[in-house]
C-alpha positions in Angstrom: 69.5 138.4 132.1 66.4 136.4 133.2 66.5 132.7 134.0 64.9 131.7 130.5 67.7 133.8 128.7 70.4 132.4 130.8 69.2 128.9 130.1 69.1 129.5 126.3 72.6 131.1 126.2 73.9 128.1 128.2 72.2 125.7 125.8 73.8 127.3 122.8 77.1 127.3 124.4 76.9 123.8 125.0 75.7 122.7 121.6 78.6 124.6 120.2 81.1 122.8 122.3 79.5 119.5 121.4 79.9 120.2 117.6 83.6 121.2 118.0 84.2 118.1 119.9 82.5 115.9 117.5 84.6 117.3 114.3 87.2 114.4 113.2 90.7 114.8 114.5 92.1 114.7 111.2 90.6 118.0 110.3 93.5 119.8 112.3 96.1 117.1 111.7 99.4 118.0 109.9 101.0 115.3 107.8 104.0 117.1 106.7 107.0 114.9 106.5 109.5 116.7 108.7 109.0 120.0 106.6 110.7 118.4 103.5 109.9 120.5 100.3 111.3 121.3 97.0 112.8 124.6 97.0 111.3 127.1 94.5 110.7 130.7 93.8 107.3 130.5 92.4 104.0 128.7 93.0 102.8 126.7 91.3 105.8 124.9 90.5 106.2 122.1 87.8 107.8 118.8 89.0 108.7 116.2 86.3 107.8 112.7 86.9 110.2 110.2 85.0 108.2 107.1 83.8 110.3 104.0 84.0 107.2 102.0 84.6 105.5 99.1 82.6 102.2 97.5 82.2 99.2 99.0 84.0 101.5 101.0 86.2 101.9 103.7 83.2 98.3 104.5 83.2 98.1 104.5 86.9 101.2 107.0 87.1 99.2 109.2 84.8 96.0 109.1 86.9 98.2 109.9 90.1 100.0 112.8 88.2 96.6 114.2 87.1 95.3 113.9 90.7 98.2 115.8 92.4 98.2 118.4 89.8 94.9 119.7 91.2 97.0 121.2 93.9 97.2 125.1 93.7 100.8 125.1 94.5 102.3 122.4 92.4 101.8 120.7 89.0 103.3 117.4 88.0 104.0 116.3 84.3 104.8 112.7 83.4 108.0 112.4 81.1 110.1 109.8 79.6 112.1 108.0 82.0 115.8 108.7 82.6 116.9 105.4 84.2 117.0 101.7 84.2 114.0 100.7 86.2 116.1 98.0 88.2 118.5 100.5 89.5 116.3 103.5 89.3 119.0 106.1 89.6 117.8 109.5 90.8 117.8 112.6 88.5 118.6 116.0 89.9 115.6 118.3 90.3 112.8 115.5 89.4 111.2 112.3 90.3 112.1 108.9 88.7 109.3 106.4 89.1 110.1 102.8 88.4 108.4 99.5 88.3 110.0 96.0 87.9 110.3 92.9 90.0 113.0 93.7 92.5 112.7 90.3 94.0 112.0 89.0 97.4 113.2 92.1 99.2 110.5 92.3 101.8 109.4 95.7 100.5 106.3 96.5 98.5 107.3 99.9 97.5 109.8 102.6 98.3 109.8 106.5 98.2 113.4 108.0 98.5 114.1 111.6 98.6 117.6 113.3 98.6 117.9 116.3 101.0 120.2 119.2 101.2 120.1 121.9 103.8 118.2 119.8 106.3 114.9 120.2 104.5 115.1 120.8 100.7 114.5 118.1 98.3 116.8 117.8 95.4 115.5 114.6 93.6 113.3 111.7 94.4 112.6 108.1 93.3 109.5 105.8 93.6 110.2 101.9 93.2 107.2 99.5 92.9 107.9 95.9 93.4 106.2 93.8 90.8 107.4 90.6 92.8 104.7 91.1 95.3 101.9 92.8 93.2 102.2 89.8 90.9 102.3 87.2 93.7 98.9 85.5 94.5 100.1 85.1 98.0 99.9 88.8 98.7 96.7 90.8 98.4 98.0 93.6 96.1 97.3 92.4 92.6 94.3 94.7 91.8 94.2 98.1 90.2 92.7 100.1 93.1 95.4 99.0 95.4 98.1 99.7 92.8 96.6 103.1 92.3 96.6 103.8 96.0 100.3 102.7 96.2 101.6 104.8 93.3 99.5 108.1 94.4 100.9 107.5 98.0 104.5 107.1 97.0 104.5 110.0 94.6 102.8 112.1 97.3 105.8 111.3 99.8 108.2 112.8 97.2 106.6 116.1 97.7 107.0 116.0 101.4 103.8 114.5 102.6 103.6 111.9 105.3 100.6 109.6 105.9 97.4 111.1 107.2 96.4 107.9 109.1 98.2 104.5 109.9 95.5 102.6 111.6 94.3 101.1 108.3 91.0 102.9 108.3 90.0 104.8 105.1 90.1 108.7 105.1 89.3 108.4 101.4 93.0 109.6 100.6 95.9 107.7 99.2 97.9 109.0 102.0 96.2 106.7 104.4 96.9 103.0 105.2 93.7 101.4 103.8 94.1 98.3 102.0 92.0 98.0 98.8 91.3 94.2 98.4 89.8 94.3 94.8 89.0 96.6 91.9 85.4 97.6 93.1 87.0 98.9 96.4 88.1 102.2 95.2 88.6 103.9 98.7 91.7 105.7 99.2 92.9 105.8 95.5 93.3 109.6 95.3 94.2 112.7 97.3 91.6 114.6 99.2 91.2 118.0 100.2 93.4 117.8 103.3 96.2 116.5 101.2 95.9 119.6 99.0 95.4 121.9 102.1 98.7 120.4 103.5 100.5 120.9 100.4 99.6 124.7 100.5 101.1 124.7 104.1 104.3 123.0 103.3 104.8 125.2 100.1 104.3 128.6 102.0 106.3 130.6 101.9 108.7 130.8 98.8 112.3 130.0 99.0 114.8 132.2 97.4 116.4 129.5 95.3 115.2 126.4 93.5 116.0 122.7 93.5 113.4 121.8 90.6 114.2 121.2 86.8 117.9 120.3 86.6 118.4 117.4 84.3 122.0 116.5 85.2 122.2 112.8 86.6 123.5 112.3 89.9 124.9 109.3 91.7 125.1 110.0 95.5 126.7 107.4 97.8 128.7 104.3 96.7 129.0 103.8 93.0 127.3 100.3 93.3 124.5 101.4 95.4 121.0 101.1 94.1 119.5 102.1 97.4 116.9 99.3 97.5 118.3 97.2 100.4 117.9 98.2 104.0 121.8 98.2 104.6 121.9 101.0 102.1 119.4 103.3 103.8 121.2 104.2 106.9 119.6 104.2 110.5 116.0 103.8 111.2 114.3 106.8 112.5 110.7 105.7 112.5 109.2 102.3 112.1 106.0 100.2 112.8 105.2 96.6 111.4 103.6 98.3 108.3 106.3 100.9 107.3 109.6 102.4 108.2 111.7 105.6 107.7 115.6 105.4 107.2 118.0 108.1 107.0 121.5 107.8 105.4 123.9 110.8 106.0 126.3 111.6 103.2 127.9 114.6 105.0 127.9 118.2 104.4 124.3 118.6 105.2 123.2 116.0 102.4 121.2 113.0 103.3 119.1 110.3 101.8 115.5 109.7 103.4 113.9 106.4 102.5 110.3 105.5 103.4 109.4 101.8 102.8 106.2 99.9 102.8 106.7 96.4 104.0 105.2 93.5 102.0 102.8 91.6 104.1 99.6 89.2 103.3 97.4 92.0 104.9 99.0 95.6 104.6 
């Protein structure tokens, strides 16, 4: 190889390495939530979202359901709610999505999943606290941010964690960007990486299913509504914006709670 050819080959190699280094880190990032997933024997599977919401939350839940159903491995369908929004009791085999004023609890929203066998989700709940969404002290009372939150909390119940927690927008509802008004619609829908991650999470298939049962369950103490930190168990992950708790019920069963704290600038 002459000097000119060698220089050309080195230049091409340098440009290739430069382009690889310039790719965003999120391309290869994983945001599975500890491998948690619904057990199922076929893909796509259908997960029911019990609608216990009111006001604009109902239409926003419908939008989030439609968005997540673009996945190739799961579909969601909004059905009539099966619980009182205040208690938001779980139902085996599906999600219950609830909105009401839970009061000055410190949390804006909760996603809770019940786990068996270490990783298999058996039921899920989402709670959206109208105390903060309707309070002018907090910058949450706009439709874009409400869509961001309901899309994200429902996404957690599939076994997704956050794509990013710095506050920048990756144009996914699974980041921590804060929409300050209705015209700011970044981060209000899933993006392709969310769908790709769901494929990773839900491959391969299981030999049994935890999806679709309609029998109501009341794990834990009879009076527990699971909306207070003392009912969530131990902290396993936290930063100023969110925390993850685990409560062990024994025999391989646990409750995992992912909470968004209410602040004036989330």
